[in-house]
C-alpha positions as CSV (number, residue, x, y, z in Angstrom):
1,M,23.6,-0.7,-15.8
2,D,24.5,1.9,-12.6
3,P,26.7,4.8,-14.1
4,L,29.0,4.1,-11.5
5,L,29.7,0.5,-12.7
6,L,29.9,1.6,-16.1
7,Q,32.5,4.1,-15.2
8,E,34.7,1.6,-13.8
9,L,34.3,-0.2,-17.1
10,D,35.8,2.9,-18.7
11,I,32.4,3.5,-20.5
12,H,31.4,7.1,-20.0
13,L,29.1,7.4,-23.1
14,P,26.7,4.5,-22.6
15,S,24.2,5.5,-25.0
16,K,26.5,6.0,-27.6
17,T,27.9,2.8,-26.9
18,A,24.9,1.2,-27.4
19,E,24.2,2.8,-30.6
20,V,27.6,1.5,-32.1
21,C,26.9,-2.0,-31.1
22,Y,23.3,-2.0,-32.1
23,Q,24.5,-0.9,-35.7
24,K,27.3,-3.5,-35.7
25,S,24.7,-6.1,-35.1
26,I,22.4,-4.8,-37.8
27,D,25.5,-4.8,-40.0
28,S,26.6,-8.4,-39.0
29,L,23.0,-9.8,-39.6
30,H,23.3,-8.7,-43.2
31,D,26.8,-9.9,-43.8
32,A,25.8,-13.2,-42.6
33,D,22.5,-12.8,-45.3
34,F,20.1,-13.8,-42.6
35,M,17.2,-13.7,-44.5
36,V,18.6,-16.7,-46.4
37,N,20.9,-18.4,-44.1
38,H,18.5,-19.2,-41.1
39,N,19.6,-20.0,-37.5
40,L,18.3,-19.4,-34.1
41,F,21.3,-17.0,-33.5
42,S,19.8,-14.4,-36.0
43,I,16.4,-14.7,-34.2
44,Q,18.1,-14.1,-30.8
45,A,20.1,-11.4,-32.1
46,I,16.9,-9.5,-33.4
47,C,15.0,-10.0,-30.1
48,L,18.1,-7.9,-28.1
49,L,18.1,-5.4,-30.6
50,I,14.2,-4.4,-29.8
51,Y,15.6,-2.6,-26.6
52,I,18.1,-0.5,-28.3
53,G,15.7,0.1,-31.5
54,H,12.8,1.6,-29.5
55,N,15.0,4.0,-27.6
56,I,16.8,5.5,-30.5
57,G,13.6,6.0,-32.7
58,Q,13.9,3.0,-35.2
59,S,10.5,1.5,-34.3
60,D,9.9,0.8,-38.3
61,R,13.0,-0.8,-38.6
62,I,12.3,-3.0,-35.4
63,S,8.9,-4.2,-36.5
64,V,10.1,-5.3,-40.1
65,L,13.1,-7.3,-38.4
66,L,10.9,-8.9,-35.7
67,A,8.6,-10.0,-38.8
68,S,11.5,-11.4,-40.4
69,A,12.6,-13.2,-37.2
70,V,8.9,-14.7,-36.8
71,R,9.4,-15.9,-40.3
72,I,12.7,-17.2,-39.8
73,A,11.5,-19.4,-36.6
74,Q,8.5,-20.6,-38.6
75,C,11.4,-22.0,-41.3
76,L,13.2,-23.6,-38.2
77,C,9.8,-25.0,-37.1
78,L,10.1,-23.4,-33.8
79,H,6.1,-22.7,-33.8
80,R,5.7,-26.5,-34.4
81,L,7.7,-28.0,-31.2
82,G,4.1,-29.5,-30.0
83,P,3.3,-30.3,-26.4
84,D,5.9,-31.3,-23.9
85,P,6.3,-34.8,-23.7
86,R,5.4,-36.6,-20.5
87,K,8.9,-38.2,-20.7
88,N,11.9,-39.1,-22.8
89,T,10.4,-40.9,-25.6
90,D,13.4,-41.0,-27.9
91,T,14.0,-44.8,-28.9
92,V,17.6,-44.0,-29.7
93,E,20.1,-44.7,-26.8
94,Q,21.4,-41.5,-25.7
95,S,23.8,-40.5,-22.7
96,P,22.4,-38.7,-19.9
97,R,24.4,-35.3,-20.9
98,A,22.9,-36.1,-24.6
99,V,19.3,-36.0,-23.1
100,Q,19.7,-33.0,-21.1
101,Q,21.2,-30.9,-23.9
102,R,18.4,-31.8,-26.2
103,L,15.8,-30.7,-23.7
104,I,17.8,-27.6,-22.9
105,D,17.7,-26.8,-26.5
106,R,14.2,-27.4,-26.6
107,E,13.6,-24.9,-23.9
108,I,15.7,-22.4,-25.7
109,S,13.7,-22.6,-28.5
110,K,10.4,-22.4,-26.7
111,R,11.7,-19.3,-25.0
112,V,12.6,-17.6,-28.2
113,W,9.1,-18.7,-29.7
114,W,7.0,-17.0,-27.2
115,F,9.3,-14.0,-26.8
116,L,8.4,-13.5,-30.4
117,V,4.7,-14.4,-29.7
118,R,4.9,-11.8,-26.7
119,Q,6.2,-9.1,-28.7
120,D,3.7,-9.5,-31.6
121,W,0.4,-9.8,-29.4
122,L,1.5,-6.9,-26.9
123,Q,2.2,-4.5,-29.9
124,I,-1.6,-5.1,-31.0
125,P,-2.7,-1.9,-29.1
126,F,0.0,0.0,-31.2
127,N,-1.0,-1.4,-34.2
128,N,-4.6,-2.8,-33.9
129,T,-3.1,-6.2,-36.0
130,Y,-0.8,-9.1,-35.4
131,N,1.3,-11.4,-37.3
132,I,1.0,-14.8,-35.4
133,H,-2.3,-16.3,-35.2
134,P,-2.7,-19.0,-32.7
135,T,-4.4,-21.5,-34.6
136,Q,-0.8,-21.7,-36.5
137,F,1.5,-22.7,-33.7
138,N,1.5,-25.5,-31.3
139,T,4.6,-24.7,-29.2
140,S,4.0,-25.0,-25.4
141,M,4.7,-22.3,-23.1
142,P,8.5,-22.5,-21.6
143,K,8.7,-24.4,-18.1
144,N,9.0,-22.4,-15.1
145,C,12.6,-24.1,-14.3
146,K,15.7,-23.4,-12.8
147,E,18.8,-22.4,-15.0
148,E,21.5,-24.2,-13.4
149,L,21.9,-27.8,-14.6
150,S,22.0,-29.3,-11.1
151,L,18.7,-27.6,-10.2
152,M,17.0,-28.0,-13.8
153,F,16.4,-31.8,-14.2
154,S,15.0,-34.6,-12.4
155,S,16.3,-37.8,-13.9
156,D,15.6,-37.5,-17.6
157,D,13.1,-34.4,-17.7
158,V,13.2,-30.6,-16.9
159,I,11.4,-29.8,-13.9
160,D,8.5,-27.6,-14.4
161,R,8.3,-25.8,-10.5
162,D,5.4,-24.1,-9.3
163,Q,4.7,-20.6,-10.2
164,E,5.4,-19.6,-6.5
165,H,8.9,-21.0,-7.2
166,Y,10.9,-17.8,-8.4
167,T,13.0,-18.3,-11.6
168,Q,14.5,-16.3,-14.3
169,G,11.2,-17.0,-16.2
170,S,8.7,-16.0,-13.7
171,Y,8.4,-12.2,-14.9
172,T,7.9,-13.5,-18.4
173,M,5.7,-16.3,-17.6
174,V,3.1,-13.5,-16.4
175,L,3.4,-11.4,-19.5
176,N,3.0,-14.6,-21.5
177,H,-0.6,-14.7,-20.2
178,V,-1.2,-11.3,-20.4
179,A,-0.2,-11.4,-24.4
180,V,-2.7,-14.0,-24.8
181,L,-5.4,-11.9,-23.3
182,I,-4.6,-8.9,-25.4
183,W,-5.0,-11.3,-28.5
184,K,-8.1,-12.7,-27.4
185,T,-9.7,-9.1,-26.9
186,Q,-8.7,-7.9,-30.3
187,D,-10.0,-11.1,-31.9
188,R,-13.4,-10.7,-30.1
189,M,-13.8,-6.8,-30.7
190,C,-13.0,-7.8,-34.5
191,Q,-15.4,-10.5,-34.7
192,Q,-18.2,-7.9,-33.4
193,G,-17.5,-5.9,-36.5
194,H,-17.6,-2.1,-37.1
195,P,-20.1,-0.6,-34.5
196,D,-21.8,1.4,-37.2
197,A,-22.6,-2.0,-38.9
198,V,-24.9,-3.6,-36.4
199,E,-27.7,-2.2,-33.8
200,G,-26.1,-1.1,-30.7
201,G,-22.6,-2.1,-31.8
202,L,-20.5,0.3,-29.8
203,H,-22.1,-1.1,-26.6
204,K,-21.3,-4.6,-27.9
205,L,-17.7,-3.5,-28.2
206,Y,-17.7,-2.2,-24.7
207,A,-19.1,-5.2,-23.3
208,E,-16.2,-7.2,-24.7
209,V,-14.0,-4.5,-23.1
210,I,-15.6,-5.1,-19.6
211,Q,-15.2,-8.9,-20.3
212,S,-11.4,-8.4,-20.9
213,D,-10.7,-6.1,-18.0
214,R,-12.4,-8.9,-15.9
215,E,-10.1,-11.3,-17.1
216,L,-7.2,-9.2,-16.6
217,R,-8.0,-8.6,-13.0
218,E,-8.2,-12.4,-12.7
219,L,-4.7,-12.7,-14.1
220,M,-3.5,-10.1,-11.7
221,D,-4.9,-12.0,-8.7
222,K,-3.5,-15.1,-10.0
223,M,0.0,-13.8,-10.2
224,P,2.8,-15.5,-8.1
225,T,2.7,-14.2,-4.8
226,F,6.1,-11.9,-4.7
227,F,5.0,-10.1,-7.7
228,R,1.8,-9.1,-5.6
229,N,3.3,-8.2,-2.3
230,A,6.6,-7.5,-0.7
231,S,6.1,-10.2,2.2
232,R,8.9,-12.8,0.7
233,D,11.0,-10.2,-0.3
234,D,13.9,-11.2,1.9
235,D,14.0,-14.8,0.2
236,L,14.4,-13.6,-3.2
237,P,17.1,-11.8,-5.2
238,A,17.0,-7.7,-5.0
239,H,15.8,-7.4,-8.4
240,V,12.5,-9.1,-8.0
241,R,11.4,-5.9,-6.2
242,Y,11.8,-3.9,-9.4
243,Q,10.3,-6.5,-11.4
244,R,7.2,-6.2,-9.2
245,E,7.0,-2.5,-9.7
246,V,7.8,-2.5,-13.3
247,L,5.0,-5.4,-13.6
248,S,2.4,-3.4,-12.0
249,L,3.1,-0.3,-14.3
250,S,2.6,-2.8,-17.3
251,F,-0.7,-3.9,-15.9
252,A,-1.6,-0.6,-15.7
253,H,-0.8,0.0,-19.1
254,K,-2.4,-3.5,-20.5
255,F,-5.7,-1.8,-18.7
256,Y,-5.2,1.1,-21.1
257,S,-4.7,-1.1,-24.1
258,I,-8.1,-2.6,-23.4
259,H,-10.0,0.4,-22.8
260,R,-8.1,2.4,-25.4
261,H,-10.7,2.8,-27.9
262,F,-13.1,4.2,-25.0
263,Q,-10.6,6.8,-23.5
264,I,-11.9,10.0,-24.9
265,P,-15.6,8.6,-24.7
266,S,-15.4,8.0,-20.9
267,F,-14.9,11.8,-20.4
268,K,-18.0,12.6,-22.0
269,D,-20.5,9.7,-21.9
270,P,-21.4,8.4,-18.3
271,W,-22.4,4.9,-20.1
272,F,-18.5,4.4,-20.7
273,A,-17.7,5.7,-17.3
274,Y,-16.3,2.3,-15.8
275,T,-13.1,3.0,-18.2
276,K,-12.0,5.5,-15.9
277,V,-12.9,3.7,-12.9
278,S,-10.8,0.6,-14.0
279,C,-8.1,2.7,-15.4
280,L,-7.3,5.9,-13.4
281,P,-6.5,4.4,-10.0
282,I,-4.1,1.6,-11.0
283,M,-2.4,4.2,-13.5
284,R,-2.1,6.7,-10.3
285,R,-0.6,4.2,-8.0
286,S,1.9,2.5,-10.4
287,L,3.1,5.6,-11.9
288,A,3.7,7.1,-8.5
289,T,5.6,4.0,-7.2
290,I,7.9,3.9,-10.5
291,I,8.9,7.6,-10.5
292,S,9.6,7.4,-6.8
293,L,12.0,4.5,-6.8
294,P,15.2,5.3,-5.1
295,E,18.4,6.1,-6.7
296,E,20.1,2.2,-6.6
297,P,21.8,0.3,-9.4
298,Y,18.7,-1.6,-10.6
299,T,17.0,1.8,-10.8
300,S,19.2,2.8,-13.6
301,I,18.3,-0.3,-15.6
302,V,14.4,0.5,-15.0
303,K,15.0,3.8,-16.1
304,S,16.6,2.9,-19.4
305,L,13.6,0.3,-20.3
306,W,11.9,1.5,-23.4
307,T,8.7,-0.3,-22.1
308,V,9.0,1.9,-18.7
309,N,9.3,5.0,-20.7
310,T,6.6,4.6,-22.9
311,Q,4.2,3.3,-20.0
312,V,5.0,6.0,-17.8
313,L,4.3,8.5,-20.7
314,T,1.0,6.6,-21.5
315,T,-0.4,6.9,-18.0
316,V,0.5,10.3,-17.2
317,V,-1.0,11.3,-20.5
318,W,-4.3,9.6,-19.7
319,L,-4.0,11.5,-16.2
320,L,-3.6,14.9,-17.5
321,F,-6.4,14.1,-20.1
322,E,-8.7,13.5,-17.2
323,L,-7.7,16.7,-15.6
324,I,-8.3,18.9,-19.0
325,F,-11.5,17.4,-20.2
326,S,-13.3,16.5,-17.1
327,R,-12.9,19.9,-15.5
328,G,-16.1,21.5,-14.6
329,T,-18.0,18.2,-15.4
330,G,-18.3,17.4,-11.8
331,T,-17.1,13.7,-13.0
332,Q,-13.5,14.3,-11.8
333,L,-12.2,11.2,-10.2
334,L,-8.9,12.2,-9.1
335,D,-7.5,15.3,-7.1
336,A,-6.2,18.0,-9.8
337,T,-3.3,19.0,-7.4
338,E,-2.2,15.4,-7.2
339,I,-2.6,14.6,-11.2
340,R,-0.3,18.0,-11.7
341,D,2.5,16.4,-9.0
342,L,2.5,13.4,-10.6
343,A,2.9,14.7,-14.3
344,I,5.6,17.0,-13.0
345,K,7.6,14.2,-11.2
346,S,7.0,12.1,-14.5
347,S,8.4,15.0,-16.7
348,N,11.4,15.0,-14.4
349,F,11.5,11.3,-14.8
350,L,11.7,11.4,-18.4
351,Q,13.9,14.3,-18.7
352,Q,16.5,12.1,-17.0
353,N,16.2,9.3,-19.8
354,Q,16.2,11.6,-22.6
355,I,19.7,10.9,-23.1
356,M,19.2,7.3,-23.6
357,S,15.6,7.6,-25.0
358,R,14.2,9.1,-27.8
359,I,10.6,8.1,-26.3
360,A,11.7,9.7,-23.1
361,K,12.8,13.3,-24.9
362,R,9.5,13.4,-26.9
363,G,7.7,12.5,-23.9
364,F,9.0,15.0,-21.6
365,S,8.2,17.9,-24.2
366,L,4.8,16.5,-24.8
367,I,4.2,16.4,-20.8
368,N,5.0,20.1,-20.5
369,T,3.0,20.7,-23.3
370,L,0.0,19.3,-21.6
371,L,0.6,21.2,-18.4
372,E,0.8,24.6,-20.0
373,L,-2.5,23.7,-22.0
374,D,-4.1,22.9,-18.6
375,K,-3.2,25.8,-17.0
376,S,-4.6,27.8,-19.9
377,V,-7.5,25.9,-19.4
378,E,-7.7,26.5,-15.8
379,R,-7.2,30.5,-16.3
380,G,-10.5,30.6,-18.3
381,D,-8.5,31.3,-21.7
382,D,-10.3,30.5,-25.0
383,T,-8.2,27.4,-25.5
384,E,-8.7,25.0,-28.3
385,F,-7.3,21.4,-27.8
386,N,-5.4,21.5,-31.4
387,L,-3.5,18.1,-31.8
388,K,-1.9,19.1,-34.8
389,E,-0.3,21.8,-33.1
390,I,0.7,19.8,-30.2
391,I,2.2,17.5,-32.4
392,S,4.0,19.9,-34.5
393,R,5.5,21.8,-31.3
394,V,6.8,18.4,-29.5
395,E,8.5,17.4,-32.9
396,K,9.9,21.1,-33.3
397,N,11.5,20.8,-29.8
398,D,12.8,17.3,-30.5
399,Q,14.5,18.5,-34.0
400,D,16.1,21.7,-32.5
401,S,17.7,19.6,-29.7
402,R,19.2,17.1,-32.2
403,E,20.4,20.2,-34.4
404,E,22.0,21.6,-31.3
405,S,23.8,18.3,-30.6
406,G,24.7,18.0,-34.1
407,G,22.8,14.6,-34.4
408,L,20.4,13.3,-36.9
409,P,17.0,15.1,-37.6
410,S,14.2,12.9,-36.2
411,A,12.9,12.2,-39.6
412,E,16.4,10.7,-40.9
413,L,16.7,8.5,-37.8
414,N,12.8,7.4,-37.4
415,G,12.0,6.7,-40.7
416,N,8.6,8.0,-40.4
417,S,6.5,11.0,-39.3
418,F,6.0,12.1,-35.6
419,V,2.5,11.4,-35.7
420,N,3.0,7.8,-36.5
421,W,5.7,7.7,-33.6
422,L,2.9,9.3,-31.2
423,S,-0.1,7.2,-32.2
424,R,2.3,3.7,-32.4
425,D,5.1,3.9,-30.3
426,A,3.6,5.9,-27.2
427,A,0.2,3.9,-27.6
428,I,-1.8,7.4,-26.5
429,L,-3.9,8.8,-29.0
430,G,-4.4,6.2,-32.0
431,F,-8.2,5.7,-32.3
432,T,-9.0,9.0,-30.3
433,M,-7.5,11.7,-32.9
434,D,-10.7,12.2,-34.9
435,I,-12.5,12.9,-31.5
436,F,-10.6,15.7,-30.4
437,D,-11.8,18.6,-32.5
438,S,-15.4,18.0,-31.0
439,A,-13.7,17.4,-27.2
């Protein structure tokens, strides 16, 4: 929320309040013995905890809670709701209100299940694995319906509106289809096998990447008009503009997700040059827009999202890699001054958010470290790109700041090493870690 609105509610330390509520929610789940007493409310609680858990550095706990939520949902058969019936086929006589409530409950269950699907499949680039397999559920995607009862129903069925009709579910409707694409990409690449096992294996994997890149662009072109341009802004709620910008940044991150294995090779091998051509321009545009948002009430919401902080960090780090690794090769796509300017503005963006987000705090330190490295390279210093040293420096800055504030050391709060956080939560190094020494 806007800090001024929070102050009116006598909330002056929102991040601390959020952590207290987060911990009380965890305690309540355990008090209810949620792993034995299964119900929809436990799943919904876990879904909500995601937004705080990643920000305070508890990604390991969140991933385990999500896996529990998936299993609970399966025990409740949320994954086997089947396709939507064409009309009310219940032979038992029911009142109109009872019919409506049954359909509402069905839509709620569909939304919860697809939230879990979306979280699972959009995490594939972080973990290179997933828990939910599409052959093992048949619950259809939620309908694009209004929330108000008077606008939700037509006779005895929920109105599934055209995608050009904005609803509360419009944003997640787009991400549902993106999540499916990310899963398909992972499966196709796994079917190819290890690149060393077949002749031309690396190039075959890259062909799958190019195919997925093409499909992602098709999804962008098919998005609702209000997520592609501002022509209808006057007819829509104010927050749709912010959803559009966040969605643009999310798509930039998904292009990275698809091309991530070929990020470093694209700096050195012309065969993989399309990775830079595809990813860098949309990263530059979406990043410039997000970090330049005016200071308005909805901006506070955008800045507090763990996904936005992660995606800002991911995009700016790739832009800095382009600056560092392509210098002197004659293949640099973007202007060096523009990249540095975006990196500095992104660093300031994350610095403003570091009270709320551990990702932002570490990202701020990481960006500044890479900017210093770039200056050394530009001066012609005999500088080696030492990944372990960079990680150690960022981790030390994080620990020092926690000790100064009297907070928990990062290892205690996060429950895993900083290397794991950097490769999974920030999704920026992963596969490439073994390539840096030769780079």
